[in-house]
Every structure is written in C-alpha cells, then in structure tokens.
N, C-alpha and C positions, 0 to 999 in steps of 0.2 A: 880290215886290219885291226879294228878294236876288239873283235871277237878273238882273233889270233893272239893279241896281246893278253887278253883276259885268260885264255886257255894255255898260254905258253908253258907254264910249269908242267902241265900234263904231257906235253911233248918232251920236255927235258927229262921227266921221270921215265920215259920210255926210250931214252937214248935216240931221240929223233931231233933233227935240225930243221928249222923252218927258214926258207930263203924266199924273199919276195923281190920281184923285179918289176920296176915301174918305168913309165915313159919319160920321166923328168930328166933334166940334166943333173950332174953331180951336185951342184950347189942347191938346187931346188929340192932334190931328194934328201940331202943331209938336213936341210931345214925342216922338212916334213917329218923325218925320223926323230929329230930332236923335239919338235913341237908335240908329237904324239907319244913320245917316250916308248918307242917300240924296242923290245928287248932282242929281237931276232935280226938276222942279217938282211940288209936291203941293198940291192944293186940297181944303179940307174941304167936305163937302156934308152938313151936319148935318140938313138937312130931307129928305135922300135923294131929291132931285129927279132926279138922274142915276144914282144907285147902286141904286135900287130897281127893277131890271129883272126880278127874279125869277131871274136867273142867277148873280149875284155881288154881294157887298156892296162891292166895290172895282172901279173901272173904270180902264183905262189907255188913253190916246190917244197915238198916235205920229204926229207931224206932220212931213212932209218939206218941203223948200224950195219945192216946187211947190204947197204947201198941201193936199196929199192927206192925208186923215186916216184912220188905221187904228184900229179899235176892237178891244180885246181884253177 
C-alpha cells in the first residue's frame, strides 16, 4: 500500500483509479486508511468475498478511463 500511495499521482495523471479491498471490517479499515494517509479508495470486505482467493488477503483493482480493470 505504501508504494501505491507513493505512486498515486502517476495513476491520477493517467486517468486511472486505484481501489483496494481488504479483509477488515469497516471500522478497522477506516482506521488503517487514516493512519496510513492513503489517497485512493479503500473498501472493507469483512466477509472475505473478494479477498479470500488463496493468494492474498488484500486485493487492488486499477481501473482506467476505458473501464479496463487490472487486478493485482
């Protein structure tokens, strides 16, 4: 997340939005976002519907102006 925060302006300059989804509940997620000063969208997924892929506990979607979605 720190690298995304650092590079966020590069995404903005390319009309791309970053959306991160994490396994925390809404309160924990908001506290983490505030503590880390993350400038992009963060969505809690407390029931792990999107984050329980077996690869990672946090997912990042990068959406460009043509609505292409890149998953990391």
